[in-house]
TORPA-227365 format. One line per 5 residues: number of its first residue (from 1); for each residue x, y, z of N, C-alpha, C. Coordinates in nm, 4 decimals. Example, Ala and Ser with C-alpha at 12.3 -4.5 7.8 and 13.67 -1.06 7.14 Angstrom:
1> 1.3190:-0.5690:0.7800:1.2300:-0.4500:0.7800:1.3200:-0.3300:0.7800  1.2850:-0.2250:0.7080:1.3670:-0.1060:0.7140:1.2900:0.0030:0.7870
***
This chain:
1> 9.7877:-10.4859:-11.8847:9.9203:-10.5275:-11.9223:9.9869:-10.4108:-11.9948  10.1143:-10.3850:-11.9616:10.1901:-10.2789:-12.0245:10.2743:-10.3369:-12.1366  10.2691:-10.2726:-12.2504:10.3508:-10.3151:-12.3638:10.4690:-10.2200:-12.3730  10.5899:-10.2766:-12.3799:10.7089:-10.1945:-12.3874:10.7186:-10.1250:-12.5214  10.7689:-10.0047:-12.5188:10.7914:-9.9261:-12.6394:10.8850:-10.0026:-12.7321
6> 10.8580:-10.0023:-12.8618:10.9400:-10.0782:-12.9564:11.0823:-10.0241:-12.9665  11.1068:-9.8995:-12.9267:11.2402:-9.8420:-12.9292:11.3234:-9.8910:-12.8119  11.2597:-9.9306:-12.7065:11.3283:-9.9699:-12.5837:11.4329:-10.0784:-12.6029  11.4076:-10.1841:-12.6777:11.5112:-10.2867:-12.6902:11.6450:-10.2333:-12.7405  11.6452:-10.1285:-12.8199:11.7707:-10.0704:-12.8654:11.8546:-10.0204:-12.7482
11> 11.7912:-9.9805:-12.6407:11.8626:-9.9294:-12.5247:11.9243:-10.0411:-12.4415  11.8749:-10.1612:-12.4563:11.9232:-10.2693:-12.3699:11.9905:-10.3831:-12.4454  12.0073:-10.3688:-12.5759:12.0644:-10.4774:-12.6557:12.2039:-10.5185:-12.6101  12.2861:-10.4252:-12.5655:12.4236:-10.4557:-12.5283:12.4396:-10.4949:-12.3821  12.3313:-10.4977:-12.3060:12.3395:-10.5340:-12.1646:12.3696:-10.6830:-12.1515
16> 12.4636:-10.7150:-12.0650:12.5041:-10.8544:-12.0453:12.4371:-10.9172:-11.9231  12.4075:-10.8367:-11.8223:12.3502:-10.8858:-11.6971:12.2137:-10.8234:-11.6724  12.1317:-10.8923:-11.5956:11.9996:-10.8399:-11.5600:12.0131:-10.7054:-11.4882  12.1164:-10.6929:-11.4043:12.1404:-10.5673:-11.3326:12.1594:-10.4527:-11.4317  12.2308:-10.4794:-11.5394:12.2530:-10.3768:-11.6411:12.1221:-10.3384:-11.7098
21> 12.0390:-10.4381:-11.7388:11.9091:-10.4107:-11.8013:11.8249:-10.3222:-11.7114  11.8182:-10.3569:-11.5824:11.7386:-10.2765:-11.4884:11.7933:-10.1347:-11.4780  11.9252:-10.1207:-11.4758:11.9851:-9.9877:-11.4708:11.9505:-9.9052:-11.5935  11.9577:-9.9673:-11.7091:11.9234:-9.8976:-11.8331:11.7746:-9.8619:-11.8379  11.6903:-9.9515:-11.7905:11.5467:-9.9224:-11.7870:11.5174:-9.8065:-11.6920
26> 11.5849:-9.8049:-11.5776:11.5647:-9.6970:-11.4804:11.6028:-9.5629:-11.5418  11.7189:-9.5569:-11.6069:11.7622:-9.4320:-11.6698:11.6652:-9.3926:-11.7808  11.6184:-9.4907:-11.8566:11.5257:-9.4621:-11.9666:11.3951:-9.4013:-11.9156  11.3410:-9.4548:-11.8052:11.2106:-9.4095:-11.7567:11.2188:-9.3027:-11.6493  11.3297:-9.2968:-11.5736:11.3389:-9.1999:-11.4649:11.4415:-9.0906:-11.4924
31> 11.5227:-9.1048:-11.5914:11.6288:-9.0089:-11.6166:11.7544:-9.0502:-11.5420  11.8569:-8.9698:-11.5518:11.9803:-9.0045:-11.4833:11.9694:-8.9724:-11.3344  12.0711:-9.0084:-11.2589:12.0653:-8.9901:-11.1137:12.0492:-8.8448:-11.0728  12.1066:-8.7508:-11.1485:12.0934:-8.6092:-11.1134:11.9486:-8.5623:-11.1230  11.8808:-8.6026:-11.2289:11.7397:-8.5654:-11.2449:11.6554:-8.6319:-11.1371
36> 11.6797:-8.7602:-11.1146:11.6047:-8.8358:-11.0138:11.6323:-8.7790:-10.8752  11.7585:-8.7438:-10.8473:11.7956:-8.6855:-10.7181:11.7211:-8.5549:-10.6960  11.7178:-8.4699:-10.7977:11.6464:-8.3422:-10.7864:11.4986:-8.3655:-10.7561  11.4374:-8.4579:-10.8283:11.2962:-8.4891:-10.8071:11.2717:-8.5397:-10.6646  11.3545:-8.6337:-10.6184:11.3363:-8.6896:-10.4845:11.3576:-8.5848:-10.3759
41> 11.4588:-8.5004:-10.3929:11.4817:-8.3942:-10.2942:11.3639:-8.2981:-10.2892  11.3100:-8.2657:-10.4060:11.1919:-8.1794:-10.4090:11.0761:-8.2450:-10.3344  11.0552:-8.3741:-10.3575:10.9485:-8.4462:-10.2858:10.9742:-8.4463:-10.1361  11.0979:-8.4714:-10.0970:11.1328:-8.4778:-9.9555:11.1060:-8.3455:-9.8856  11.1441:-8.2359:-9.9492:11.1303:-8.1054:-9.8852:10.9903:-8.0465:-9.8963
46> 10.9132:-8.0858:-9.9948:10.7819:-8.0232:-10.0135:10.6651:-8.1083:-9.9647  10.6909:-8.2354:-9.9324:10.5838:-8.3215:-9.8825:10.5344:-8.2693:-9.7480  10.4055:-8.2551:-9.7363:10.3463:-8.2146:-9.6085:10.2585:-8.3272:-9.5569  10.2448:-8.3311:-9.4264:10.1602:-8.4325:-9.3645:10.0207:-8.3747:-9.3446  9.9224:-8.4593:-9.3601:9.7831:-8.4199:-9.3435:9.7301:-8.4832:-9.2157
51> 9.6701:-8.4030:-9.1302:9.6198:-8.4577:-9.0034:9.4907:-8.5376:-9.0206  9.4340:-8.5410:-9.1411:9.3142:-8.6198:-9.1659:9.3464:-8.7656:-9.1985  9.4725:-8.7912:-9.2359:9.5160:-8.9263:-9.2715:9.6006:-8.9846:-9.1595  9.6127:-9.1164:-9.1599:9.6986:-9.1838:-9.0635:9.8423:-9.1363:-9.0841  9.9126:-9.1108:-8.9748:10.0462:-9.0543:-8.9828:10.1522:-9.1567:-9.0254
56> 10.1305:-9.2845:-8.9912:10.2315:-9.3864:-9.0206:10.2632:-9.3987:-9.1693  10.1622:-9.4082:-9.2574:10.1949:-9.4167:-9.4012:10.2639:-9.2908:-9.4537  10.2325:-9.1776:-9.3965:10.2952:-9.0532:-9.4392:10.4429:-9.0507:-9.4003  10.4735:-9.0980:-9.2806:10.6134:-9.1091:-9.2373:10.6848:-9.2130:-9.3231  10.6175:-9.3233:-9.3511:10.6772:-9.4281:-9.4349:10.7125:-9.3742:-9.5735
61> 10.6294:-9.2869:-9.6279:10.6566:-9.2273:-9.7589:10.7837:-9.1421:-9.7549  10.8000:-9.0632:-9.6496:10.9209:-8.9815:-9.6349:11.0433:-9.0717:-9.6185  11.0284:-9.1788:-9.5427:11.1387:-9.2736:-9.5246:11.1748:-9.3385:-9.6582  11.0757:-9.3738:-9.7382:11.1000:-9.4336:-9.8695:11.1789:-9.3381:-9.9586  11.1406:-9.2129:-9.9591:11.2130:-9.1130:-10.0380:11.3582:-9.1053:-9.9915
66> 11.3790:-9.1059:-9.8610:11.5145:-9.1024:-9.8061:11.5956:-9.2242:-9.8499  11.5343:-9.3421:-9.8474:11.6027:-9.4648:-9.8898:11.6348:-9.4606:-10.0398  11.5434:-9.4052:-10.1188:11.5698:-9.3936:-10.2620:11.6870:-9.2995:-10.2886  11.6958:-9.1911:-10.2121:11.8097:-9.1011:-10.2255:11.9398:-9.1715:-10.1876  11.9360:-9.2487:-10.0807:12.0545:-9.3236:-10.0389:12.0967:-9.4216:-10.1480
71> 11.9997:-9.4854:-10.2115:12.0294:-9.5825:-10.3172:12.1038:-9.5213:-10.4354  12.0838:-9.3914:-10.4598:12.1538:-9.3274:-10.5708:12.2735:-9.2459:-10.5223  12.3140:-9.2688:-10.3970:12.4363:-9.2073:-10.3466:12.4197:-9.0726:-10.2807  12.2987:-9.0349:-10.2422:12.2742:-8.9080:-10.1740:12.2100:-8.9396:-10.0391  12.2937:-8.9722:-9.9433:12.2443:-9.0148:-9.8122:12.1921:-8.8970:-9.7312
76> 12.0824:-8.9196:-9.6656:12.0249:-8.8227:-9.5722:12.0553:-8.8748:-9.4320  12.1256:-8.7959:-9.3526:12.1602:-8.8437:-9.2186:12.0338:-8.8537:-9.1334  12.0369:-8.9484:-9.0406:11.9192:-8.9759:-8.9581:11.8708:-8.8531:-8.8819  11.9634:-8.7721:-8.8325:11.9257:-8.6533:-8.7562:11.8459:-8.5558:-8.8429  11.8884:-8.5366:-8.9661:11.8158:-8.4488:-9.0574:11.6794:-8.5066:-9.0918
81> 11.6751:-8.6366:-9.1181:11.5482:-8.7012:-9.1511:11.4497:-8.6909:-9.0350  11.4973:-8.7172:-8.9145:11.4105:-8.7072:-8.7962:11.3587:-8.5645:-8.7787  11.4447:-8.4663:-8.8016:11.4025:-8.3262:-8.7901:11.2986:-8.2910:-8.8953  11.3184:-8.3402:-9.0166:11.2218:-8.3126:-9.1233:11.0856:-8.3730:-9.0903  11.0867:-8.4946:-9.0392:10.9603:-8.5594:-9.0020:10.8935:-8.4812:-8.8889
86> 10.9711:-8.4411:-8.7903:10.9157:-8.3669:-8.6773:10.8529:-8.2363:-8.7243  10.9174:-8.1668:-8.8163:10.8643:-8.0403:-8.8686:10.7356:-8.0629:-8.9479  10.7258:-8.1751:-9.0172:10.6095:-8.2043:-9.1004:10.4872:-8.2490:-9.0205  10.5079:-8.2899:-8.8957:10.3964:-8.3401:-8.8153:10.2909:-8.2300:-8.7979  10.1651:-8.2657:-8.8139:10.0586:-8.1660:-8.7963:10.0472:-8.1243:-8.6503
91> 10.0036:-8.0023:-8.6306:9.9825:-7.9500:-8.4941:9.8660:-8.0227:-8.4289  9.8782:-8.0480:-8.3005:9.7702:-8.1144:-8.2268:9.6724:-8.0156:-8.1700
***
């Protein structure tokens, strides 16, 4: 069980809606969208696929990163995403 930091309630005391609480918690633990965007882009560009593991979960991970970027307003077009996945595929 995780116990919330005692300072945390100060960050959410003025929140009126659950959506606001979740937004404040996200910023508290992940940083603002610029920091999170930088981290996700780094993951997207540096993630490599391993031919020893099943390829489907690895593709799903890249897709998840893309969806997370879209959620914070940094959309990755499908053509770019498909190209990135194709480049990451291990040689046969």
